[in-house]
C-alpha positions as CSV (number, residue, x, y, z in Angstrom):
1,X,89.3,93.2,81.1
2,X,92.7,92.4,82.6
3,X,94.7,90.4,80.2
4,X,97.2,89.1,82.7
5,X,97.3,89.6,86.6
6,X,100.4,88.5,88.1
7,X,100.2,88.0,91.9
8,X,103.2,87.8,94.0
9,X,102.2,86.0,97.1
10,X,99.2,83.7,96.2
11,X,97.9,83.3,99.8
12,X,94.5,84.4,101.3
13,X,94.1,87.9,99.8
14,X,95.9,87.2,96.4
15,X,94.1,84.0,96.0
16,X,90.8,85.3,96.9
17,X,91.0,88.1,94.5
18,X,92.1,85.6,91.7
19,X,89.1,83.5,92.5
20,X,86.8,86.6,92.3
21,X,88.1,87.8,89.0
22,X,88.0,84.2,87.6
23,X,84.3,83.8,88.7
24,X,83.4,87.2,87.1
25,X,85.5,86.3,83.9
26,X,87.3,89.6,84.4
27,X,90.9,88.3,83.8
28,X,92.4,86.2,80.9
29,X,95.4,84.9,82.6
30,X,96.2,84.6,86.3
31,X,99.9,84.1,87.2
32,X,101.4,83.5,90.6
33,X,104.9,83.9,91.7
34,X,106.7,83.3,95.0
35,X,109.7,81.2,96.3
36,X,107.6,78.2,97.3
37,X,106.7,75.9,94.4
38,X,104.5,73.6,96.6
39,X,102.4,76.5,97.6
40,X,102.1,77.7,94.0
41,X,101.2,74.1,92.9
42,X,98.4,74.0,95.4
43,X,97.1,77.2,93.9
44,X,97.1,75.5,90.5
45,X,95.4,72.5,91.9
46,X,92.7,74.7,93.5
47,X,92.2,76.4,90.2
48,X,93.2,79.7,91.8
49,X,95.9,80.6,89.3
50,X,96.5,79.3,85.5
51,X,100.3,79.0,86.0
52,X,103.1,80.0,88.1
53,X,107.0,80.8,88.0
54,X,109.6,81.2,90.5
55,X,111.3,83.9,88.5
56,X,110.0,87.4,89.3
57,X,111.2,88.8,86.0
58,X,109.4,86.0,84.0
59,X,106.1,86.6,86.2
60,X,105.7,90.2,85.0
61,X,106.8,89.8,81.5
62,X,103.4,90.2,80.0
63,X,101.4,91.6,82.9
64,X,99.3,94.5,82.6
65,X,98.4,94.5,86.5
66,X,100.9,93.4,89.2
67,X,99.6,92.7,92.7
68,X,102.1,92.7,95.5
69,X,100.3,90.4,98.2
70,X,103.4,89.5,100.0
71,X,104.4,90.0,103.7
72,X,105.2,93.8,104.4
73,X,108.8,93.0,105.0
74,X,109.0,91.6,101.4
75,X,107.6,94.2,99.6
76,X,110.7,96.3,98.7
77,X,112.9,93.1,97.6
78,X,110.0,92.3,95.0
79,X,110.0,95.9,93.7
80,X,113.8,95.7,93.4
81,X,113.5,92.3,91.3
82,X,111.0,93.6,89.0
83,X,111.7,97.3,88.6
84,X,113.7,97.2,85.4
85,X,111.6,94.5,83.8
86,X,108.0,96.0,83.9
87,X,106.0,96.2,80.7
88,X,105.5,99.7,79.5
89,X,101.9,99.9,80.4
90,X,101.9,97.7,83.5
91,X,100.1,99.0,86.7
92,X,101.6,97.9,90.0
93,X,99.5,97.9,93.1
94,X,99.7,96.2,96.6
95,X,97.7,94.8,99.5
96,X,99.7,95.9,102.2
97,X,98.2,96.9,105.7
98,X,100.7,99.8,106.0
99,X,100.9,102.3,103.4
100,X,103.7,104.8,104.3
101,X,106.4,102.1,104.5
102,X,105.1,100.6,101.0
103,X,105.3,104.2,99.4
104,X,108.7,104.8,101.0
105,X,109.8,101.5,99.6
106,X,108.7,102.4,96.0
107,X,110.4,105.8,96.3
108,X,113.6,104.2,97.3
109,X,113.5,101.4,94.5
110,X,112.3,103.7,91.6
111,X,113.9,107.0,92.7
112,X,110.4,108.4,93.3
113,X,106.9,106.8,93.6
114,X,106.1,106.0,89.9
115,X,102.7,107.2,88.6
116,X,101.8,103.6,87.6
117,X,101.9,102.4,91.4
118,X,98.5,102.6,93.2
119,X,99.0,101.7,97.1
120,X,95.9,99.8,98.2
121,X,94.7,97.9,101.4
122,X,91.7,95.4,101.2
123,X,90.1,95.4,104.5
124,X,89.1,91.7,104.7
125,X,90.4,88.7,106.0
126,X,89.8,85.3,108.0
127,X,91.6,83.8,110.8
128,X,92.9,81.1,108.4
129,X,95.8,81.9,106.0
130,X,97.2,80.6,102.8
131,X,95.8,79.8,99.5
132,X,93.7,76.9,100.8
133,X,91.7,79.6,102.7
134,X,91.1,81.7,99.8
135,X,87.3,82.3,98.7
136,X,85.7,84.1,95.9
137,X,83.4,86.1,97.9
138,X,86.0,87.4,100.6
139,X,85.8,91.1,99.4
140,X,82.1,91.2,98.9
141,X,80.7,94.3,100.9
142,X,84.2,94.8,102.4
143,X,86.1,98.0,102.1
144,X,89.3,98.5,99.9
145,X,91.2,101.7,100.6
146,X,93.3,103.3,97.8
147,X,96.1,105.8,99.0
148,X,97.1,107.3,95.8
149,X,99.6,110.2,95.5
150,X,99.4,113.5,93.8
151,X,101.3,112.0,90.8
152,X,99.4,108.7,90.7
153,X,98.0,108.3,87.1
154,X,94.2,108.6,87.2
155,X,93.8,105.8,84.6
156,X,95.8,103.5,87.0
157,X,93.6,104.5,89.9
158,X,90.5,103.8,87.9
159,X,91.7,100.5,86.8
160,X,92.6,99.2,90.2
161,X,89.4,100.5,91.5
162,X,87.4,98.6,88.9
163,X,89.4,95.4,89.6
164,X,88.4,95.5,93.4
165,X,84.9,96.7,92.6
166,X,84.6,93.5,90.3
167,X,85.6,91.4,93.5
168,X,82.5,92.8,95.3
169,X,84.5,95.6,97.4
170,X,83.6,99.0,98.1
171,X,86.5,101.2,97.1
172,X,87.4,104.3,99.1
173,X,90.3,106.9,99.1
174,X,92.4,108.1,102.2
175,X,95.6,109.8,102.3
176,X,98.7,107.7,103.2
177,X,99.2,109.0,106.7
178,X,95.5,109.0,107.6
179,X,95.2,105.5,106.5
180,X,98.0,104.2,108.9
181,X,96.6,106.1,111.8
182,X,93.0,104.9,111.1
183,X,94.1,101.2,110.6
184,X,96.5,101.3,113.6
185,X,93.6,102.1,115.8
186,X,90.8,99.8,114.2
187,X,92.7,96.9,113.0
188,X,96.5,96.7,114.3
189,X,95.7,97.6,117.8
190,X,92.9,94.8,118.1
191,X,95.3,92.4,116.8
192,X,98.2,93.1,119.0
193,X,95.9,93.1,122.1
194,X,94.4,89.8,120.9
195,X,97.7,88.3,120.5
196,X,98.9,89.7,123.9
197,X,95.7,88.5,125.8
198,X,96.0,84.9,124.5
199,X,99.7,84.8,125.3
200,X,99.1,86.1,128.7
201,X,96.4,83.5,129.3
202,X,98.6,80.8,128.2
203,X,100.8,81.3,131.0
204,X,97.9,80.6,133.6
205,X,97.7,77.2,135.3
206,X,94.0,77.1,134.2
207,X,94.5,77.8,130.2
208,X,92.5,74.7,129.2
209,X,89.5,75.6,131.2
210,X,89.6,79.2,129.9
211,X,89.2,78.0,126.4
212,X,86.8,75.2,127.3
213,X,84.5,77.4,129.0
214,X,84.8,80.6,127.0
215,X,81.8,82.5,126.1
216,X,81.1,84.2,122.7
217,X,82.7,87.4,123.5
218,X,86.3,85.9,124.2
219,X,86.0,83.6,121.2
220,X,85.1,86.4,118.9
221,X,88.0,88.7,120.2
222,X,90.6,85.8,120.4
223,X,89.9,84.5,117.0
224,X,92.1,87.2,115.4
225,X,95.1,85.6,117.2
226,X,94.8,82.9,114.9
227,X,95.8,85.1,112.1
228,X,99.2,84.7,110.2
229,X,101.9,85.6,112.8
230,X,104.5,86.6,110.2
231,X,102.1,89.1,108.6
232,X,101.3,90.7,111.8
233,X,105.0,90.9,112.9
234,X,105.7,92.8,109.8
235,X,102.8,95.2,110.2
236,X,103.8,96.1,113.7
237,X,107.2,97.0,112.5
238,X,106.2,98.7,109.3
239,X,103.4,100.8,111.1
240,X,105.4,101.1,114.3
241,X,104.9,104.8,115.2
242,X,101.0,104.9,114.6
243,X,100.7,101.5,116.5
244,X,102.8,102.7,119.4
245,X,100.7,105.9,119.6
246,X,97.5,103.7,119.7
247,X,99.0,101.4,122.4
248,X,99.9,104.4,124.5
249,X,96.3,105.7,124.1
250,X,94.9,102.3,125.0
251,X,97.3,101.8,128.0
252,X,96.4,105.2,129.4
253,X,92.7,104.5,129.4
254,X,93.3,100.9,130.6
255,X,95.0,102.5,133.7
256,X,92.1,104.7,134.2
257,X,89.8,101.7,134.2
258,X,92.1,99.8,136.7
259,X,92.1,102.7,139.0
260,X,88.2,102.8,138.8
261,X,88.0,99.1,139.6
262,X,90.4,99.2,142.4
263,X,88.5,102.3,144.1
264,X,85.1,100.4,143.5
265,X,84.1,103.4,141.5
266,X,81.0,102.2,140.0
267,X,79.9,105.6,138.5
268,X,83.2,105.9,136.7
269,X,83.0,102.6,135.3
270,X,79.3,103.0,134.2
271,X,80.2,106.4,132.5
272,X,83.1,104.8,130.6
273,X,81.1,101.8,129.5
274,X,78.0,103.9,128.6
275,X,80.1,106.2,126.6
276,X,81.8,103.3,124.6
277,X,78.4,101.7,124.0
278,X,76.8,105.0,122.7
279,X,79.7,105.7,120.4
280,X,80.1,102.2,119.2
281,X,76.4,101.8,118.5
282,X,76.0,105.2,116.8
283,X,78.9,104.7,114.3
284,X,78.2,101.1,113.6
285,X,74.6,102.0,112.5
286,X,75.7,105.1,110.6
287,X,78.3,103.0,108.4
288,X,76.5,99.6,108.6
289,X,76.4,97.8,105.2
290,X,75.3,94.4,106.3
291,X,74.1,92.6,109.3
292,X,76.7,91.9,112.1
């Protein structure tokens, strides 16, 4: 049981966790904190949190678990504000999509990454953002990746693990660098491509017709371009190196596809498409947890 969970950034992720813990009766008190009282009042009205404050020091005063669910670019500033005011037994965790930058920020603020800090990344979301999009079952059957360091306190890891499991998530562990490389390829690159594709199509003379007659594949892929632009800007900047590597690999393969089409090389296209289908189908079935 969590006595007080303080959430910095009561949006989709923080709000959904709060709703899940409330539903499970796993938290006595849910406190929100941000710079926007209107959004926090909305979280109160939606029964997502019990109370809020605009003062970070006040927000962590009685907290035993603190979740940083703010945009990546704001993580370090929040840490700086609360570093000298944390209760003795408090655990701090985050929900950032890039882990190396968060770990580095914690090291700068605290002198070294403290043993009570558990870096984490819930891999779940919706195209909608903000607390109004929060739902209690957002994390059910979705993965949450923890990237603890060698000095991370085992009891802190266990407590954060239980928190996410209570929300319905499957908790797994990766190294910090491994996480950032994997997520750059599987999440960050697709979002960059979706934004880029929609932006490119917006410059055509027939953009309205494109969306009017779009088939399911385009709708499914372009849907992620409706995600929070601020969040994805920060992710691109914070996981810059890994995303650039993934983009370069994709550009190289895209050039090969372009050349195959230009040469009318059907055999090369079929080989690429067949290989992609085989790899995708094999791995989806291997790691499948629920129907697509």
